[in-house]
Steps between C-alpha positions, in 0.01 A plus 500: 500500500220753462294293745775529757534873439124544530487294820776705660321823403187378675707396799656845524157656466364289786807577712441871448130459574577313824755763603253779426226324697740454790592869493134597478420282802787646704393852404140429599617359834716807568218739411269307732761506779546876462123555503466302822788691657343833403163395643667390825684832521176692444326298770784582739473871419123487554547318831750757621281789390199345667679448830652846529287737707714793386443420133125461558495843666691654208261342251206636696651850502569483127145386428362775723714751311353383168149529642573849633640606163192369318266667748687831464461477122127434540463799733692723258281385209187569706620851585583573138152388391337719767706800394410437135131485598532829691667667204225377263225629728647847518 
């Protein structure tokens, strides 16, 4: 009787292990499917952005704005240093 009980315990254990493995496999497949879908969506966004002349122009203007801002900061720093030098000399 204990042999039968022990055998059925092992059987239940293996059934649970198989069910868990099956769930793990389905989860892995779904994660992979979602990753592929996200990559495809990103490629589509990149394609659209790359084809749009208007978007390229906006990006160029934004980049130019950043460069202008940086250059203005450099000019301001240069002026401050010159003024500090003048004040030290006097």
